NUKE-291874 format. One record per residue (C-alpha): residue in three letters; x, y, z. Coordinates in Angstrom, 1 decimal. Layout:
BEGIN
<r r="ALA" east="X" north="Y" up="Z"/>
...
***
This chain:
BEGIN
<r r="MET" east="34.9" north="31.9" up="-6.9"/>
<r r="THR" east="36.7" north="29.0" up="-5.7"/>
<r r="ALA" east="39.1" north="29.3" up="-2.9"/>
<r r="SER" east="43.1" north="29.9" up="-3.3"/>
<r r="ARG" east="45.9" north="29.3" up="-1.1"/>
<r r="THR" east="46.6" north="32.6" up="1.2"/>
<r r="PRO" east="49.8" north="34.0" up="0.5"/>
<r r="ILE" east="51.9" north="34.5" up="3.9"/>
<r r="PRO" east="49.3" north="35.5" up="6.5"/>
<r r="VAL" east="51.3" north="38.5" up="8.6"/>
<r r="SER" east="50.7" north="36.2" up="11.4"/>
<r r="PHE" east="53.3" north="33.7" up="10.5"/>
<r r="PHE" east="55.6" north="36.2" up="11.6"/>
<r r="SER" east="55.2" north="34.7" up="15.1"/>
<r r="VAL" east="57.2" north="32.0" up="13.8"/>
<r r="ALA" east="60.2" north="34.6" up="13.6"/>
<r r="VAL" east="59.2" north="35.9" up="16.5"/>
<r r="GLY" east="59.7" north="32.6" up="18.9"/>
<r r="LEU" east="62.7" north="31.6" up="17.4"/>
<r r="LEU" east="64.5" north="34.8" up="17.6"/>
<r r="ALA" east="63.1" north="35.0" up="21.2"/>
<r r="PHE" east="64.1" north="31.2" up="22.4"/>
<r r="ALA" east="67.3" north="32.5" up="21.0"/>
<r r="ASN" east="67.8" north="34.9" up="23.5"/>
<r r="THR" east="66.8" north="32.2" up="26.1"/>
<r r="TRP" east="69.4" north="30.1" up="25.0"/>
<r r="ARG" east="72.1" north="32.8" up="25.2"/>
<r r="VAL" east="70.7" north="33.2" up="29.0"/>
<r r="GLY" east="71.5" north="29.6" up="29.6"/>
<r r="VAL" east="74.8" north="29.6" up="28.1"/>
<r r="ARG" east="75.8" north="32.3" up="30.5"/>
<r r="LEU" east="74.0" north="30.8" up="33.5"/>
<r r="TRP" east="74.8" north="26.8" up="32.8"/>
<r r="HIS" east="77.3" north="26.9" up="30.6"/>
<r r="LEU" east="75.0" north="25.1" up="28.0"/>
<r r="PRO" east="76.8" north="24.7" up="24.2"/>
<r r="GLY" east="76.7" north="28.4" up="22.6"/>
<r r="GLU" east="75.9" north="26.8" up="19.3"/>
<r r="VAL" east="72.7" north="25.8" up="20.3"/>
<r r="GLY" east="71.8" north="29.5" up="21.0"/>
<r r="GLN" east="73.7" north="30.4" up="17.6"/>
<r r="GLY" east="72.1" north="28.2" up="15.5"/>
<r r="LEU" east="69.0" north="29.1" up="16.8"/>
<r r="SER" east="69.4" north="33.0" up="15.7"/>
<r r="VAL" east="70.4" north="32.1" up="12.5"/>
<r r="ALA" east="67.4" north="29.7" up="12.4"/>
<r r="GLY" east="65.1" north="32.5" up="13.2"/>
<r r="LEU" east="67.2" north="35.2" up="11.3"/>
<r r="ALA" east="66.4" north="33.2" up="8.2"/>
<r r="VAL" east="62.7" north="32.9" up="8.7"/>
<r r="TRP" east="62.2" north="36.2" up="9.3"/>
<r r="ALA" east="64.5" north="37.1" up="6.1"/>
<r r="VAL" east="62.4" north="35.0" up="4.1"/>
<r r="LEU" east="58.9" north="36.1" up="5.6"/>
<r r="LEU" east="59.9" north="39.6" up="4.8"/>
<r r="VAL" east="60.4" north="38.9" up="1.3"/>
<r r="LEU" east="57.1" north="36.6" up="1.0"/>
<r r="TYR" east="55.3" north="39.3" up="2.7"/>
<r r="ALA" east="56.7" north="42.1" up="0.4"/>
<r r="ARG" east="55.5" north="40.0" up="-2.3"/>
<r r="LYS" east="52.0" north="40.0" up="-0.9"/>
<r r="TRP" east="52.0" north="43.3" up="-1.3"/>
<r r="ALA" east="53.3" north="43.8" up="-4.8"/>
<r r="THR" east="51.1" north="41.0" up="-6.2"/>
<r r="GLN" east="48.2" north="40.8" up="-4.1"/>
<r r="ARG" east="47.4" north="44.2" up="-2.2"/>
<r r="ALA" east="44.0" north="43.8" up="-2.1"/>
<r r="ASP" east="44.8" north="40.6" up="0.1"/>
<r r="ALA" east="47.1" north="42.2" up="1.9"/>
<r r="ILE" east="45.1" north="46.0" up="2.7"/>
<r r="ALA" east="42.1" north="43.8" up="3.7"/>
<r r="GLU" east="44.2" north="42.0" up="6.1"/>
<r r="LEU" east="45.3" north="45.5" up="7.5"/>
<r r="GLN" east="41.9" north="46.4" up="7.8"/>
<r r="HIS" east="40.3" north="43.5" up="9.4"/>
<r r="PRO" east="39.7" north="43.9" up="13.0"/>
<r r="LEU" east="41.4" north="40.8" up="14.3"/>
<r r="GLN" east="43.7" north="40.3" up="11.8"/>
<r r="SER" east="45.5" north="43.9" up="11.6"/>
<r r="ALA" east="46.7" north="42.8" up="15.1"/>
<r r="PHE" east="49.4" north="40.4" up="14.0"/>
<r r="ALA" east="50.9" north="43.2" up="11.4"/>
<r r="ALA" east="52.5" north="43.9" up="15.2"/>
<r r="LEU" east="54.4" north="41.0" up="14.5"/>
<r r="LEU" east="56.6" north="42.6" up="11.7"/>
<r r="PRO" east="57.7" north="45.1" up="13.9"/>
<r r="VAL" east="58.3" north="43.2" up="16.8"/>
<r r="SER" east="60.4" north="40.4" up="15.0"/>
<r r="SER" east="62.3" north="43.1" up="13.5"/>
<r r="LEU" east="63.4" north="44.1" up="17.0"/>
<r r="LEU" east="64.3" north="41.3" up="17.9"/>
<r r="ALA" east="66.1" north="40.6" up="14.6"/>
<r r="ALA" east="68.2" north="43.5" up="15.1"/>
<r r="ILE" east="69.3" north="42.3" up="18.9"/>
<r r="ALA" east="70.4" north="39.1" up="17.0"/>
<r r="LEU" east="72.4" north="41.3" up="14.9"/>
<r r="MET" east="74.3" north="43.1" up="16.6"/>
<r r="PRO" east="77.2" north="40.3" up="17.0"/>
<r r="PHE" east="77.5" north="40.4" up="13.1"/>
<r r="SER" east="76.8" north="44.0" up="12.2"/>
<r r="ARG" east="76.0" north="46.6" up="14.6"/>
<r r="ASP" east="75.5" north="49.3" up="12.0"/>
<r r="ALA" east="73.0" north="46.4" up="10.0"/>
<r r="ALA" east="71.3" north="45.9" up="13.4"/>
<r r="ILE" east="70.8" north="49.6" up="14.1"/>
<r r="ALA" east="69.2" north="50.5" up="10.8"/>
<r r="VAL" east="66.9" north="47.4" up="11.2"/>
<r r="PHE" east="66.3" north="48.7" up="15.0"/>
<r r="GLY" east="65.6" north="52.4" up="13.3"/>
<r r="VAL" east="63.2" north="51.1" up="11.2"/>
<r r="ALA" east="61.5" north="49.0" up="13.1"/>
<r r="VAL" east="60.7" north="51.5" up="16.2"/>
<r r="VAL" east="59.1" north="54.0" up="13.6"/>
<r r="ALA" east="57.0" north="51.3" up="12.4"/>
<r r="GLN" east="56.0" north="50.1" up="15.6"/>
<r r="LEU" east="55.1" north="53.5" up="16.6"/>
<r r="ALA" east="53.2" north="54.3" up="13.8"/>
<r r="LEU" east="51.4" north="51.0" up="13.5"/>
<r r="GLY" east="50.3" north="51.3" up="17.4"/>
<r r="VAL" east="49.1" north="54.8" up="16.8"/>
<r r="TRP" east="46.8" north="53.7" up="13.9"/>
<r r="PHE" east="45.7" north="50.6" up="15.4"/>
<r r="ASN" east="44.6" north="52.2" up="19.0"/>
<r r="GLY" east="43.4" north="55.6" up="17.1"/>
<r r="ARG" east="41.3" north="53.1" up="15.0"/>
<r r="MET" east="39.7" north="51.7" up="18.4"/>
<r r="TRP" east="39.2" north="54.7" up="19.9"/>
<r r="MET" east="36.6" north="55.4" up="17.0"/>
<r r="GLY" east="34.5" north="52.5" up="18.6"/>
<r r="GLY" east="32.4" north="50.1" up="16.2"/>
<r r="ARG" east="35.0" north="46.8" up="16.9"/>
<r r="PRO" east="32.9" north="43.7" up="17.2"/>
<r r="PRO" east="33.1" north="42.2" up="20.6"/>
<r r="GLU" east="33.7" north="39.3" up="19.9"/>
<r r="LEU" east="37.1" north="39.7" up="18.3"/>
<r r="VAL" east="38.7" north="41.4" up="21.4"/>
<r r="THR" east="41.1" north="38.5" up="22.2"/>
<r r="PRO" east="44.7" north="38.6" up="23.6"/>
<r r="ALA" east="45.8" north="39.1" up="20.0"/>
<r r="THR" east="45.0" north="43.2" up="21.0"/>
<r r="TYR" east="47.8" north="43.5" up="23.2"/>
<r r="LEU" east="50.1" north="43.2" up="20.2"/>
<r r="PRO" east="50.0" north="46.8" up="18.4"/>
<r r="SER" east="50.9" north="48.3" up="21.7"/>
<r r="VAL" east="52.1" north="46.3" up="24.9"/>
<r r="ALA" east="54.1" north="43.5" up="22.9"/>
<r r="GLN" east="56.2" north="46.3" up="20.7"/>
<r r="SER" east="56.5" north="48.6" up="23.0"/>
<r r="PHE" east="57.6" north="46.4" up="25.3"/>
<r r="VAL" east="60.3" north="44.7" up="22.5"/>
<r r="ALA" east="61.3" north="48.4" up="21.5"/>
<r r="ALA" east="62.2" north="49.1" up="25.1"/>
<r r="ALA" east="64.3" north="45.9" up="25.7"/>
<r r="ALA" east="66.1" north="46.3" up="22.1"/>
<r r="SER" east="66.4" north="50.1" up="23.0"/>
<r r="VAL" east="68.6" north="48.9" up="26.0"/>
<r r="ALA" east="70.6" north="47.0" up="24.0"/>
<r r="PHE" east="71.8" north="49.6" up="22.0"/>
<r r="GLY" east="72.3" north="52.0" up="25.0"/>
<r r="TRP" east="69.5" north="54.3" up="24.7"/>
<r r="THR" east="68.1" north="53.8" up="28.0"/>
<r r="GLN" east="65.9" north="56.9" up="27.9"/>
<r r="LEU" east="64.0" north="55.9" up="25.0"/>
<r r="ALA" east="63.7" north="52.6" up="26.4"/>
<r r="MET" east="62.4" north="54.3" up="29.8"/>
<r r="LEU" east="59.7" north="55.8" up="27.6"/>
<r r="LEU" east="58.5" north="53.0" up="25.1"/>
<r r="PHE" east="58.1" north="50.7" up="28.9"/>
<r r="GLY" east="55.9" north="53.3" up="29.9"/>
<r r="VAL" east="53.9" north="52.9" up="27.2"/>
<r r="GLY" east="53.7" north="49.0" up="27.4"/>
<r r="VAL" east="52.9" north="49.4" up="31.2"/>
<r r="PHE" east="49.9" north="51.6" up="30.8"/>
<r r="GLU" east="48.2" north="49.8" up="27.7"/>
<r r="TRP" east="48.5" north="46.3" up="29.3"/>
<r r="ILE" east="46.7" north="47.8" up="32.6"/>
<r r="VAL" east="43.8" north="49.1" up="30.3"/>
<r r="LEU" east="43.7" north="46.3" up="27.8"/>
<r r="GLU" east="44.0" north="43.7" up="30.4"/>
<r r="SER" east="40.6" north="44.6" up="32.1"/>
<r r="MET" east="38.8" north="44.6" up="28.4"/>
<r r="ILE" east="40.3" north="41.3" up="27.4"/>
<r r="LEU" east="39.6" north="40.0" up="30.7"/>
<r r="GLN" east="36.0" north="41.1" up="30.5"/>
<r r="ARG" east="35.3" north="39.8" up="27.0"/>
<r r="ALA" east="36.6" north="36.3" up="28.0"/>
<r r="SER" east="34.3" north="36.2" up="31.2"/>
<r r="THR" east="31.1" north="37.5" up="29.8"/>
<r r="GLY" east="30.7" north="36.8" up="25.8"/>
<r r="SER" east="30.5" north="33.6" up="24.1"/>
<r r="PRO" east="32.8" north="31.5" up="24.4"/>
<r r="LEU" east="36.0" north="31.8" up="21.8"/>
<r r="PRO" east="35.2" north="29.8" up="18.7"/>
<r r="VAL" east="37.7" north="26.7" up="18.5"/>
<r r="SER" east="39.3" north="28.4" up="15.7"/>
<r r="LEU" east="40.5" north="31.3" up="17.7"/>
<r r="ARG" east="41.5" north="29.5" up="21.0"/>
<r r="PRO" east="45.3" north="29.4" up="20.5"/>
<r r="LEU" east="45.8" north="33.3" up="20.6"/>
<r r="LEU" east="45.4" north="32.7" up="24.0"/>
<r r="GLY" east="48.8" north="31.6" up="24.3"/>
<r r="VAL" east="49.3" north="35.6" up="23.6"/>
<r r="GLN" east="47.9" north="36.3" up="27.0"/>
<r r="LEU" east="51.3" north="34.0" up="28.8"/>
<r r="ALA" east="53.3" north="37.2" up="26.9"/>
<r r="PRO" east="52.7" north="40.7" up="28.8"/>
<r r="ALA" east="54.1" north="40.0" up="32.1"/>
<r r="VAL" east="56.9" north="38.0" up="31.2"/>
<r r="VAL" east="58.0" north="40.0" up="28.0"/>
<r r="GLY" east="57.5" north="43.3" up="30.1"/>
<r r="GLY" east="59.4" north="41.6" up="32.7"/>
<r r="GLY" east="62.7" north="41.1" up="30.6"/>
<r r="SER" east="62.2" north="44.7" up="29.2"/>
<r r="TYR" east="61.9" north="45.7" up="33.1"/>
<r r="LEU" east="65.1" north="44.1" up="34.2"/>
<r r="SER" east="67.0" north="45.3" up="31.1"/>
<r r="LEU" east="66.4" north="48.9" up="32.7"/>
<r r="THR" east="67.7" north="47.6" up="36.4"/>
<r r="SER" east="70.7" north="46.3" up="38.2"/>
<r r="GLY" east="71.1" north="44.4" up="41.2"/>
<r r="ALA" east="68.7" north="41.9" up="42.8"/>
<r r="PRO" east="65.4" north="41.8" up="41.3"/>
<r r="ASP" east="63.2" north="44.0" up="43.4"/>
<r r="LEU" east="59.5" north="43.6" up="44.2"/>
<r r="PHE" east="58.0" north="44.8" up="40.7"/>
<r r="ALA" east="60.2" north="42.3" up="39.0"/>
<r r="TRP" east="58.9" north="39.4" up="41.3"/>
<r r="MET" east="55.2" north="40.5" up="41.1"/>
<r r="LEU" east="55.7" north="40.5" up="37.5"/>
<r r="LEU" east="57.4" north="36.9" up="37.0"/>
<r r="GLY" east="54.6" north="35.6" up="39.8"/>
<r r="TYR" east="51.6" north="37.2" up="37.5"/>
<r r="GLY" east="53.5" north="35.5" up="34.6"/>
<r r="LEU" east="53.6" north="32.0" up="36.3"/>
<r r="TYR" east="49.8" north="32.5" up="37.4"/>
<r r="GLN" east="48.6" north="32.8" up="33.5"/>
<r r="ALA" east="51.0" north="29.8" up="32.3"/>
<r r="LEU" east="48.8" north="27.9" up="35.2"/>
<r r="LEU" east="45.7" north="29.1" up="33.8"/>
<r r="LEU" east="47.0" north="27.9" up="30.4"/>
<r r="LEU" east="47.7" north="24.8" up="31.4"/>
<r r="ARG" east="44.1" north="24.3" up="33.0"/>
<r r="LEU" east="42.8" north="25.7" up="29.7"/>
<r r="LEU" east="44.9" north="23.7" up="27.5"/>
<r r="PRO" east="42.5" north="20.7" up="26.7"/>
<r r="TRP" east="39.7" north="23.4" up="26.0"/>
<r r="ILE" east="42.0" north="25.0" up="23.8"/>
<r r="ARG" east="43.7" north="22.0" up="21.9"/>
<r r="GLU" east="39.8" north="21.4" up="20.5"/>
<r r="GLN" east="41.2" north="23.2" up="17.8"/>
<r r="ALA" east="43.9" north="20.8" up="15.8"/>
<r r="PHE" east="47.6" north="21.8" up="15.4"/>
<r r="VAL" east="47.7" north="24.9" up="13.1"/>
<r r="PRO" east="50.5" north="27.7" up="12.7"/>
<r r="GLY" east="48.0" north="29.7" up="15.5"/>
<r r="TYR" east="49.8" north="28.0" up="18.2"/>
<r r="TRP" east="53.3" north="30.1" up="17.7"/>
<r r="ALA" east="50.9" north="32.2" up="19.8"/>
<r r="PHE" east="52.3" north="30.4" up="23.1"/>
<r r="SER" east="55.9" north="31.0" up="21.3"/>
<r r="PHE" east="56.9" north="34.4" up="22.7"/>
<r r="GLY" east="55.3" north="33.8" up="26.6"/>
<r r="VAL" east="57.2" north="30.5" up="26.5"/>
<r r="ALA" east="60.2" north="31.9" up="25.5"/>
<r r="ALA" east="60.1" north="35.0" up="27.6"/>
<r r="LEU" east="58.9" north="33.2" up="31.0"/>
<r r="PRO" east="62.1" north="31.1" up="31.8"/>
<r r="ALA" east="64.4" north="33.9" up="30.3"/>
<r r="MET" east="63.0" north="36.2" up="33.0"/>
<r r="ALA" east="63.3" north="33.4" up="35.7"/>
<r r="MET" east="67.1" north="33.0" up="34.8"/>
<r r="ARG" east="67.9" north="36.4" up="34.5"/>
<r r="MET" east="66.4" north="37.0" up="37.8"/>
<r r="ALA" east="68.5" north="33.4" up="39.2"/>
<r r="GLU" east="71.9" north="35.3" up="37.4"/>
<r r="ARG" east="71.9" north="38.3" up="40.0"/>
<r r="ILE" east="70.8" north="36.1" up="43.2"/>
<r r="GLY" east="72.5" north="33.4" up="42.6"/>
<r r="THR" east="70.8" north="30.8" up="44.7"/>
<r r="GLY" east="67.5" north="29.8" up="46.1"/>
<r r="MET" east="64.3" north="29.1" up="44.9"/>
<r r="ILE" east="64.5" north="30.7" up="42.0"/>
<r r="SER" east="67.7" north="28.7" up="40.4"/>
<r r="GLN" east="65.3" north="25.9" up="40.4"/>
<r r="LEU" east="62.4" north="27.2" up="39.1"/>
<r r="SER" east="64.0" north="28.9" up="36.0"/>
<r r="LEU" east="66.0" north="25.3" up="35.5"/>
<r r="VAL" east="62.0" north="23.5" up="35.5"/>
<r r="LEU" east="60.7" north="26.4" up="33.5"/>
<r r="PHE" east="63.6" north="26.5" up="31.1"/>
<r r="VAL" east="62.9" north="22.4" up="30.4"/>
<r r="ALA" east="59.7" north="23.1" up="29.7"/>
<r r="ALA" east="60.0" north="25.7" up="27.1"/>
<r r="ASN" east="62.2" north="23.3" up="25.3"/>
<r r="VAL" east="59.7" north="20.7" up="25.3"/>
<r r="VAL" east="57.2" north="23.0" up="24.0"/>
<r r="PHE" east="59.6" north="24.6" up="21.3"/>
<r r="ALA" east="60.1" north="20.9" up="20.3"/>
<r r="PHE" east="56.2" north="20.2" up="19.6"/>
<r r="LEU" east="56.2" north="23.5" up="18.0"/>
<r r="ILE" east="58.8" north="22.9" up="15.6"/>
<r r="VAL" east="58.2" north="19.6" up="14.7"/>
<r r="ASP" east="54.4" north="20.0" up="13.9"/>
<r r="THR" east="55.2" north="22.7" up="11.8"/>
<r r="LEU" east="57.6" north="20.8" up="9.5"/>
<r r="GLN" east="54.9" north="18.4" up="9.5"/>
<r r="LEU" east="52.3" north="20.4" up="8.1"/>
<r r="LEU" east="54.8" north="22.0" up="5.7"/>
<r r="ALA" east="55.9" north="18.5" up="4.6"/>
<r r="ARG" east="52.2" north="17.7" up="3.7"/>
<r r="GLY" east="51.5" north="21.0" up="2.0"/>
<r r="LYS" east="48.9" north="21.9" up="4.6"/>
<r r="LEU" east="50.7" north="25.4" up="6.5"/>
<r r="LEU" east="49.0" north="27.6" up="4.7"/>
<r r="PRO" east="45.3" north="28.0" up="5.1"/>
<r r="ALA" east="42.8" north="28.0" up="2.3"/>
<r r="VAL" east="40.6" north="30.9" up="2.1"/>
<r r="ALA" east="38.3" north="32.6" up="0.1"/>
<r r="PRO" east="39.3" north="35.5" up="-2.4"/>
<r r="VAL" east="39.2" north="39.2" up="-1.3"/>
<r r="VAL" east="36.1" north="40.2" up="-2.8"/>
<r r="ARG" east="36.1" north="43.7" up="-3.9"/>
<r r="PRO" east="32.7" north="45.7" up="-3.0"/>
<r r="GLN" east="30.7" north="47.2" up="-5.9"/>
<r r="ALA" east="30.6" north="50.8" up="-6.4"/>
***
């Protein structure tokens, strides 16, 4: 059988996640530095449009190529990216609030139930063992850590603080447990294949996405825990800069959007802390991080559009082979 163009991989929802998260970063910039509000609004609209298109294409995949969709969901690595669907939907719910609170609440309700179901299913499968060590990557954070932190922040946005605290607890303790497992595999296992190295971009996200959720749950000047989370996020960013030449042995592919969530959340957290403090080192640091994030997103967007123009956005993969009875 010859290879064919795959339908939309579920990992493509990382594009919607990145755009919607970066729109939120710009909204903080509007408040902090009086930046043009049209940019943040444009990013929100673009993120919502990408999210809606991906929802339609992914639903079509389940309707017309169900075997491929099921195989993706059962794969020990690719299945983790299914969490990007609820994560992007939770971010979409926040972005929809200025347009229609009722629609936003409906999207939030479906997404929070989906993220809980997916997290329990994914982690339950992991507890049963059998996962190949070489497939333990930072993508493992997505079904429990990323989903829980984003759901917590979205809950606060809708005024449901008690639910947010419960979800934040899930994210924190899952992060602590998974961090050691992922770092052990990275340090003692074989090096990641070139094609999987962009997934290391996810490593930046937990500290700063969780930090953003923590700031949503607190008020006043940032406390010691907030500074600790930001410091760890900055350290992860430095580590990724050190590894960037090694990661970039893989030519640009949509997988590089794995960096986008953390790249958007890092300056957003620093900027929100600067809002509360007003002066000091954090004000200058947040500006540097915001400029750097804009540069990274410019590269991501331009390179993605170039792949799309050349017809190389979707990877060529072999069709699913159904096992014999």
